[in-house]
C-alpha positions as CSV (number, residue, x, y, z in Angstrom):
1,M,-27.1,164.5,-8.1
2,S,-26.3,161.1,-6.6
3,Y,-22.9,159.9,-5.6
4,Y,-22.6,157.4,-8.4
5,D,-23.8,160.0,-11.0
6,Y,-21.2,162.6,-10.0
7,Y,-18.2,160.2,-10.0
8,D,-16.6,160.0,-13.4
9,G,-14.1,157.2,-12.8
10,S,-14.4,153.6,-13.8
11,K,-17.3,151.6,-12.4
12,L,-15.6,148.3,-13.4
13,F,-15.0,147.3,-9.8
14,L,-18.3,148.4,-8.4
15,F,-19.0,144.9,-7.2
16,V,-15.8,145.1,-5.1
17,S,-17.1,148.3,-3.7
18,H,-20.4,146.7,-2.6
19,R,-18.6,143.7,-1.2
20,V,-16.1,145.5,1.0
21,G,-18.2,148.5,1.8
22,L,-15.9,151.2,0.5
23,P,-16.8,153.9,-2.0
24,I,-15.9,153.1,-5.6
25,D,-13.5,156.0,-5.8
26,L,-11.5,154.7,-2.9
27,V,-11.6,151.2,-4.4
28,N,-10.3,152.6,-7.7
29,F,-7.6,154.5,-5.9
30,L,-6.4,151.4,-4.1
31,I,-6.4,149.3,-7.3
32,A,-4.5,152.0,-9.1
33,Q,-1.8,152.3,-6.4
34,I,-1.4,148.5,-6.0
35,A,-1.0,148.2,-9.8
36,A,1.5,151.1,-9.7
37,L,3.5,149.3,-7.0
38,C,3.7,146.2,-9.1
39,L,4.5,148.0,-12.4
40,A,7.2,150.1,-10.6
41,R,9.3,147.0,-10.4
42,L,9.7,147.1,-14.2
43,F,12.0,150.1,-13.9
44,R,14.5,148.2,-11.8
45,K,14.6,145.0,-13.9
46,P,13.6,144.7,-17.5
47,L,13.6,148.5,-18.1
48,R,16.6,149.4,-16.0
49,F,18.8,150.0,-19.0
50,A,16.2,150.9,-21.6
51,S,16.5,154.2,-23.4
52,S,15.5,157.4,-21.7
53,E,12.8,158.0,-24.3
54,F,11.3,154.6,-23.6
55,R,11.3,155.0,-19.8
56,H,9.7,158.5,-20.2
57,S,7.1,157.0,-22.5
58,V,6.2,154.2,-20.0
59,C,5.9,156.6,-17.1
60,L,3.6,158.9,-19.2
61,I,1.4,156.1,-20.7
62,I,0.8,154.4,-17.4
63,G,0.1,157.8,-15.8
64,L,-2.5,158.7,-18.4
65,I,-4.3,155.3,-18.1
66,M,-4.3,155.6,-14.3
67,G,-5.7,159.1,-14.5
68,Y,-8.5,158.1,-16.8
69,F,-9.3,155.0,-14.7
70,C,-9.7,157.0,-11.6
71,F,-11.2,160.3,-12.9
72,G,-12.8,159.5,-16.3
73,K,-13.5,162.6,-18.4
74,Q,-12.2,164.9,-15.6
75,A,-8.7,163.5,-16.4
76,V,-8.6,166.0,-19.3
77,H,-7.4,168.6,-16.8
78,L,-4.3,166.5,-16.2
79,S,-3.3,167.2,-19.7
80,V,-4.6,170.8,-20.1
81,L,-2.6,172.3,-17.3
82,P,0.7,170.9,-18.5
83,M,-0.1,172.0,-22.0
84,L,-0.8,175.5,-20.9
85,T,2.3,175.8,-18.7
86,Y,4.6,174.3,-21.4
87,T,3.3,176.8,-23.9
88,L,4.1,179.6,-21.4
89,L,7.5,178.0,-20.8
90,K,8.3,178.4,-24.5
91,T,6.9,181.9,-25.0
92,V,7.3,183.9,-21.8
93,P,10.6,185.8,-21.3
94,N,13.1,183.9,-19.1
95,H,13.1,186.4,-16.2
96,L,9.3,186.1,-15.9
97,T,8.9,182.3,-16.4
98,G,8.4,181.2,-12.8
99,N,6.2,184.1,-11.8
100,V,3.9,183.8,-14.8
101,I,3.6,180.0,-14.6
102,L,2.9,180.2,-10.8
103,A,0.1,182.7,-11.5
104,A,-1.4,180.8,-14.4
105,S,-1.3,177.3,-12.7
106,M,-2.7,178.7,-9.4
107,I,-5.6,180.4,-11.3
108,Y,-6.3,177.2,-13.1
109,L,-6.2,175.2,-9.9
110,S,-8.3,177.8,-8.1
111,C,-11.0,177.6,-10.7
112,L,-11.3,173.8,-10.2
113,H,-11.2,174.3,-6.4
114,M,-14.1,176.8,-6.7
115,H,-16.1,174.4,-8.9
116,R,-15.6,171.6,-6.5
117,Q,-16.6,173.8,-3.5
118,I,-19.8,175.0,-5.3
119,Y,-21.0,171.9,-7.1
120,H,-19.4,169.0,-5.2
121,T,-22.2,167.8,-2.9
122,A,-21.7,164.1,-3.4
123,D,-19.9,162.1,-0.7
124,Y,-16.7,161.0,-2.4
125,T,-13.2,161.7,-1.5
126,L,-11.1,161.2,-4.7
127,D,-11.1,164.4,-6.6
128,I,-9.2,165.7,-9.7
129,T,-7.9,168.7,-7.8
130,G,-5.6,166.3,-5.8
131,P,-3.4,165.3,-8.8
132,L,-3.6,168.9,-10.1
133,M,-2.1,170.1,-6.8
134,V,0.9,167.9,-7.4
135,I,1.2,168.9,-11.0
136,T,1.1,172.5,-10.0
137,Q,4.0,171.9,-7.7
138,R,6.0,170.2,-10.4
139,V,5.5,172.8,-13.2
140,T,6.1,175.8,-10.9
141,S,9.3,174.3,-9.3
142,L,10.6,173.5,-12.8
143,A,9.6,177.0,-14.1
144,Y,11.5,178.7,-11.3
145,S,14.5,176.5,-11.8
146,L,14.6,177.6,-15.4
147,Q,14.0,181.2,-14.5
148,D,16.9,181.1,-12.1
149,T,19.2,179.5,-14.6
150,L,18.3,181.0,-17.9
151,S,18.0,184.7,-16.8
152,K,21.2,186.4,-15.8
153,K,19.5,188.1,-12.9
154,G,17.9,184.9,-11.8
155,A,21.1,182.9,-12.1
156,D,23.0,185.5,-10.0
157,L,20.3,185.4,-7.4
158,N,20.2,181.7,-7.3
159,M,23.9,181.4,-6.7
160,A,24.2,184.4,-4.3
161,S,21.3,184.1,-1.9
162,F,19.4,180.9,-2.3
163,S,19.9,177.9,-0.1
164,D,22.0,174.9,-1.1
165,S,18.8,172.9,-2.0
166,S,17.9,175.6,-4.5
167,K,21.4,175.6,-6.0
168,L,21.1,171.9,-6.6
169,S,18.0,172.4,-8.8
170,H,20.0,173.9,-11.6
171,I,18.5,173.1,-15.0
172,E,20.2,174.3,-18.1
173,K,17.6,173.9,-20.9
174,I,13.8,173.6,-21.4
175,P,12.8,170.0,-21.4
176,S,11.5,168.4,-24.6
177,P,7.7,167.8,-24.8
178,L,8.2,164.1,-23.9
179,E,10.4,164.9,-20.9
180,Y,8.0,167.6,-19.7
181,F,4.8,165.6,-20.0
182,A,6.3,162.4,-18.6
183,Y,7.6,164.4,-15.7
184,T,4.3,166.0,-14.9
185,L,2.2,162.8,-15.3
186,A,4.6,160.1,-14.1
187,F,2.5,157.4,-12.6
188,Q,4.6,156.8,-9.5
189,T,3.4,160.0,-7.8
190,L,0.5,161.1,-9.9
191,M,-2.3,160.3,-7.5
192,C,-1.1,161.7,-4.2
193,G,2.5,162.8,-4.5
194,P,5.0,163.3,-3.1
195,V,6.1,166.0,-5.5
196,V,9.3,164.9,-7.3
197,F,11.6,167.7,-8.5
198,Y,12.8,167.7,-12.0
199,A,16.5,167.0,-11.3
200,D,15.6,163.9,-9.3
201,Y,13.2,162.7,-12.0
202,I,15.8,163.0,-14.7
203,N,18.4,161.3,-12.6
204,F,16.0,158.4,-12.1
205,I,15.2,158.2,-15.8
206,E,18.7,158.5,-17.1
207,G,20.1,156.0,-14.6
208,A,22.4,158.4,-12.7
209,R,22.8,157.9,-9.0
210,V,20.7,160.3,-7.0
211,D,23.6,161.1,-4.6
212,G,25.3,163.2,-7.3
213,D,27.3,160.6,-9.2
214,E,26.6,161.4,-12.9
215,K,28.0,158.2,-14.3
216,R,25.6,155.7,-15.8
217,M,25.3,152.6,-13.6
218,N,26.6,150.3,-16.3
219,G,26.0,147.2,-14.3
220,A,27.3,148.6,-11.0
221,A,25.7,147.1,-8.0
222,E,22.6,149.1,-7.0
223,P,21.4,148.9,-3.4
224,S,18.1,147.1,-3.2
225,P,15.0,149.0,-2.0
226,R,13.3,145.8,-1.0
227,L,13.5,146.4,2.8
228,A,12.4,150.0,2.4
229,V,9.5,149.0,0.3
230,M,8.4,146.3,2.7
231,Y,8.7,148.6,5.7
232,K,6.6,151.3,4.0
233,V,3.9,148.9,2.7
234,A,3.7,147.5,6.3
235,G,3.3,151.1,7.6
236,S,0.7,151.9,5.0
237,L,-1.3,148.8,5.9
238,S,-1.1,149.5,9.6
239,A,-2.4,153.0,9.0
240,A,-5.3,151.6,7.0
241,M,-6.2,149.1,9.7
242,L,-6.1,151.9,12.4
243,Y,-8.3,154.0,10.2
244,L,-10.8,151.2,9.7
245,T,-10.8,150.5,13.5
246,L,-11.4,154.1,14.6
247,A,-13.4,155.6,11.7
248,K,-16.9,154.5,12.9
249,K,-16.2,155.2,16.5
250,Y,-15.0,158.8,16.0
251,P,-16.7,160.2,13.0
252,L,-16.0,163.8,12.0
253,A,-19.7,164.5,11.5
254,V,-20.2,164.6,15.3
255,L,-18.2,167.9,15.4
256,A,-20.7,169.5,13.0
257,E,-23.3,169.0,15.8
258,L,-21.7,171.8,17.7
259,T,-23.7,174.2,15.7
260,D,-26.9,172.8,17.2
261,P,-27.3,174.1,20.8
262,A,-29.7,171.3,21.6
263,S,-27.4,168.5,20.6
264,E,-25.7,166.3,23.2
265,V,-22.3,167.5,22.0
266,S,-23.1,171.1,22.8
267,R,-25.0,170.5,26.0
268,S,-23.1,167.8,27.9
269,W,-19.5,167.5,26.5
270,S,-16.9,169.2,28.5
271,A,-14.1,171.1,26.8
272,V,-11.5,168.5,27.8
273,Y,-13.6,165.6,26.3
274,L,-14.3,167.6,23.2
275,L,-10.6,168.2,22.7
276,W,-9.9,164.4,23.2
277,Y,-12.6,163.5,20.7
278,A,-11.2,166.0,18.2
279,Y,-7.8,164.5,18.6
280,L,-9.1,161.0,17.8
281,S,-11.2,162.1,14.9
282,T,-8.4,164.0,13.3
283,L,-6.1,161.0,14.0
284,V,-8.5,159.0,11.8
285,V,-8.1,161.5,9.0
286,R,-4.3,161.5,9.4
287,C,-4.3,157.7,9.1
288,K,-5.8,158.1,5.6
289,Y,-2.8,160.2,4.6
290,Y,-0.3,158.0,6.3
291,H,-1.7,155.1,4.3
292,A,-1.7,157.0,1.0
293,W,1.7,158.7,1.4
294,L,3.6,155.6,2.6
295,L,2.2,153.5,-0.2
296,S,3.2,156.2,-2.7
297,E,6.8,156.3,-1.2
298,A,6.9,152.5,-1.6
299,I,6.0,152.8,-5.3
300,C,8.8,155.4,-5.8
301,N,11.3,153.2,-4.1
302,N,10.2,150.0,-5.9
303,S,10.9,151.8,-9.2
304,G,14.3,153.0,-8.1
305,M,13.4,156.5,-7.1
306,G,14.3,158.0,-3.7
307,F,17.8,156.6,-3.1
308,N,19.6,159.1,-0.9
309,G,23.1,157.8,-0.4
310,Y,24.3,155.8,2.7
311,D,24.1,156.4,6.4
312,T,27.1,156.3,8.8
313,N,26.7,152.6,9.1
314,G,26.9,152.1,5.3
315,K,23.2,151.2,4.9
316,P,21.4,152.6,1.9
317,K,18.8,155.4,2.6
318,W,15.6,155.4,0.6
319,D,14.2,158.6,2.1
320,K,14.6,161.2,-0.6
321,M,10.9,160.9,-1.6
322,S,9.7,160.6,2.0
323,N,6.7,162.8,2.5
324,I,5.8,162.1,6.1
325,D,7.7,161.3,9.3
326,V,4.8,159.7,11.3
327,F,6.5,159.4,14.7
328,G,8.1,162.8,14.2
329,F,4.8,164.4,13.6
330,E,2.8,162.6,16.3
331,F,5.5,163.2,19.0
332,A,6.8,166.6,18.0
333,Q,8.0,168.8,20.8
334,N,7.0,172.1,19.1
335,F,4.6,173.3,16.4
336,R,7.4,174.1,13.9
337,T,8.8,170.6,14.1
338,A,5.3,169.1,13.6
339,V,4.8,171.2,10.5
340,A,8.2,170.2,9.2
341,C,7.4,166.5,9.5
342,W,4.1,166.7,7.7
343,N,4.0,166.7,3.8
344,K,7.8,167.4,3.7
345,N,8.2,167.7,0.0
346,T,5.4,170.3,-0.1
347,N,7.4,172.3,2.5
348,A,10.4,172.1,0.2
349,W,8.2,173.4,-2.7
350,L,6.9,176.3,-0.5
351,R,10.4,177.2,0.5
352,Y,11.6,177.2,-3.1
353,V,8.8,179.1,-4.8
354,A,7.7,181.4,-1.9
355,Y,9.9,181.6,1.1
356,E,13.2,182.3,-0.7
357,R,11.7,184.9,-3.1
358,G,10.8,188.5,-2.5
359,S,11.0,190.6,0.7
360,K,12.3,188.9,3.8
361,A,9.8,190.7,5.9
362,W,6.9,188.8,4.4
363,R,8.4,185.3,4.1
364,T,6.2,183.5,6.5
365,A,3.1,185.3,5.3
366,R,3.8,184.4,1.7
367,V,4.2,180.8,2.6
368,Y,1.0,180.5,4.5
369,A,-0.9,182.5,1.9
370,L,0.3,180.3,-1.0
371,S,-0.3,177.1,0.9
372,A,-3.9,178.2,1.8
373,V,-4.8,179.1,-1.8
374,W,-3.1,176.0,-3.1
375,H,-5.4,173.9,-0.9
376,G,-8.6,175.7,-1.8
377,F,-11.1,178.2,-0.5
378,Y,-13.0,176.5,2.3
379,P,-13.0,178.8,5.3
380,G,-11.6,176.1,7.5
381,Y,-8.3,176.2,5.6
382,Y,-7.8,179.8,6.4
383,L,-8.7,179.5,10.1
384,T,-6.1,176.7,10.4
385,F,-3.4,178.6,8.6
386,F,-4.1,181.7,10.7
387,A,-3.9,179.7,13.9
388,G,-0.8,177.9,12.6
389,G,1.0,181.2,11.9
390,I,0.4,182.7,15.3
391,F,1.1,179.4,17.1
392,T,4.4,179.0,15.3
393,V,5.6,182.5,16.4
394,A,4.1,182.2,19.9
395,A,5.7,178.7,20.5
396,R,9.1,180.1,19.5
397,K,8.8,182.9,22.0
398,I,7.5,180.7,24.8
399,R,10.3,178.2,24.2
400,G,12.9,181.0,24.4
401,V,11.6,182.0,27.8
402,A,10.6,178.7,29.4
403,R,13.2,176.2,28.1
404,P,16.2,177.5,30.0
405,M,14.3,177.0,33.3
406,F,14.2,173.2,32.7
407,L,17.8,172.6,31.8
408,G,19.2,172.4,35.3
409,S,18.6,168.7,35.7
410,R,17.8,165.6,33.7
411,S,14.4,165.1,35.4
412,K,13.4,168.7,34.7
413,K,14.4,168.3,31.1
414,L,12.4,165.1,30.7
415,F,9.4,166.8,32.2
416,Y,9.8,169.7,29.8
417,D,10.0,167.3,26.9
418,F,6.9,165.5,27.9
419,L,5.0,168.8,28.5
420,S,6.2,170.0,25.1
421,V,4.8,166.9,23.3
422,V,1.4,167.2,25.1
423,T,1.2,170.9,24.4
424,T,2.1,170.5,20.8
425,R,-0.5,167.8,20.3
426,V,-3.2,169.9,21.9
427,A,-2.3,172.9,19.8
428,M,-2.1,170.9,16.6
429,T,-5.5,169.4,17.3
430,Y,-7.0,172.7,18.1
431,A,-5.6,174.3,15.0
432,T,-6.5,171.6,12.5
433,V,-10.1,170.9,13.4
434,P,-11.3,173.6,11.0
435,F,-9.2,172.0,8.3
436,V,-11.1,168.8,8.6
437,V,-14.6,170.2,9.1
438,L,-14.0,172.8,6.3
439,H,-17.0,175.0,6.9
440,L,-17.1,178.2,9.0
441,A,-20.0,177.6,11.4
442,P,-18.8,174.3,13.0
443,S,-15.3,175.6,13.1
444,L,-16.3,178.7,15.0
445,A,-18.6,176.6,17.2
446,F,-15.6,174.3,18.1
447,Y,-13.4,177.3,19.0
448,G,-16.3,178.9,20.9
449,K,-16.8,175.7,23.0
450,L,-13.1,176.1,24.0
451,Y,-13.5,179.9,24.5
452,Y,-10.9,180.6,21.8
453,S,-8.4,179.9,24.6
454,L,-5.4,179.0,22.6
455,H,-5.8,182.0,20.3
456,F,-5.7,184.3,23.3
457,I,-2.8,182.5,24.8
458,A,-0.8,182.6,21.5
459,L,-1.6,186.3,21.0
460,G,-0.5,187.1,24.5
461,A,2.7,185.1,24.1
462,M,3.5,187.1,20.9
463,L,3.9,190.1,23.2
464,L,6.8,188.4,25.1
465,P,10.2,190.0,24.5
466,D,12.3,188.2,22.0
467,K,15.3,186.7,23.8
468,S,17.3,185.8,20.7
469,T,19.3,188.2,18.5
470,H,18.1,189.2,15.1
471,S,20.3,186.8,13.4
472,S,19.3,183.8,15.5
473,T,15.7,184.8,15.0
474,S,16.1,184.8,11.3
475,S,17.7,181.3,11.5
476,S,14.8,180.1,13.6
477,V,12.2,181.5,11.2
478,S,14.0,180.0,8.3
479,S,13.9,176.6,9.9
480,E,10.1,176.7,9.9
481,L,10.3,175.3,6.4
482,P,13.0,172.6,6.3
483,S,15.3,172.6,3.3
484,K,14.9,169.5,1.2
485,S,17.7,168.1,-0.8
486,S,16.3,168.0,-4.2
487,K,17.5,169.0,-5.6
488,L,14.6,170.0,-4.3
489,S,-0.9,169.3,1.5
490,V,-1.4,170.2,5.2
491,Q,-4.3,168.5,3.9
492,T,-6.3,166.8,6.4
493,N,-9.8,167.3,5.2
494,G,-10.5,163.6,4.5
495,D,-9.8,163.9,0.8
496,I,-7.1,161.8,-0.7
497,K,-5.3,164.7,-2.3
498,V,-2.2,165.1,-1.1
499,S,0.1,165.7,-2.1
């Protein structure tokens, strides 16, 4: 089946695709997001004081049109999953709501992941599983919020042992059908996230200030998001330009040649050069996500979503819907910080639905397992999450032993910081190559070329004695997934999915 036969989205702008040399699915994605950026302005001006029902309806209608434009008949899944979960929300006992809806939505999403993995041989990057991953986050976070609130046991658990971010997601009643479907299909974040939690969405629709003030704005001066929107659009364009500059020079396909012993990559590339090439080729992939996520944040801000109070200088902050800290990720000093800066709202979702539930002994394992299944079933995902798990633990132990040795002087501390950034970037590149090549053979060939060196180092480091007390260790583990005030995808495989 050819590329154009497989893609179900609109072919209306095929002439643009031929003119600019981009696949039609990416052209449709860009057109949809640019249209969303323009339409988002309606919610701050003509629709600012419209009724809640009308604002819900506009979000839903634009979302449905956008979904059909980009995915064609596949867009039916965007409605089926919310319908299924809303039926369960109405029928399942309150104390089981979150668990049942998490299981049902993950099974539905997994079926589509498997279909894509088996039948998707065409070379296109926009796939229906991307929006469904975001919808899964929305319906499950809402279901657990209702489970915690409406069941006595859940409510007690929520108030007694959950983090402050969980307590702020308190929801007292099941949404109406209009509220529920508008929330799950809102156009601002339908295509690539970030996940918006229900309390934030309702505050946006009803005009309440996101910083907790429940009064209607009634003409009160609202801080303008104009500078935030301009900054994020500029960042998105910069990422797109960097992608276009590097994509042809450092294609991922070269890494697949490692499976051929006769190829130049296998015969003549040194381990150091291979690691350098892998860094640049994965940077190309990250640029696609920086572009998509920053543009999505700009859409949220332009509609009035994402206001997060004021900083110490009295300047408005528009970072509540922020999904990526680009410089924080690229220059992180440890693996945990890098993970925390990537797909931040997904980290908040994982914390809420997995980390803070069940036995404390399996918290980290639950998080990595849910994240892996949520992404799909390519072997590369699981190799990356395995490496990420052991690297996180190993880095914490090495840091506990090594860091005190460099605190004696400013020059030593600067050297330690520099060494930490370089080491983290090497470890992140090493861990994420399987995520972008997806398949088992080239992933193992890449690791084999490097002699599985970082795996052995990490496993050895895990044998180091833990210098911290049990309580401080728990605190350190907890910080692996940063809490997100919300009230409440590492996805680097080249697909625009994220979420």
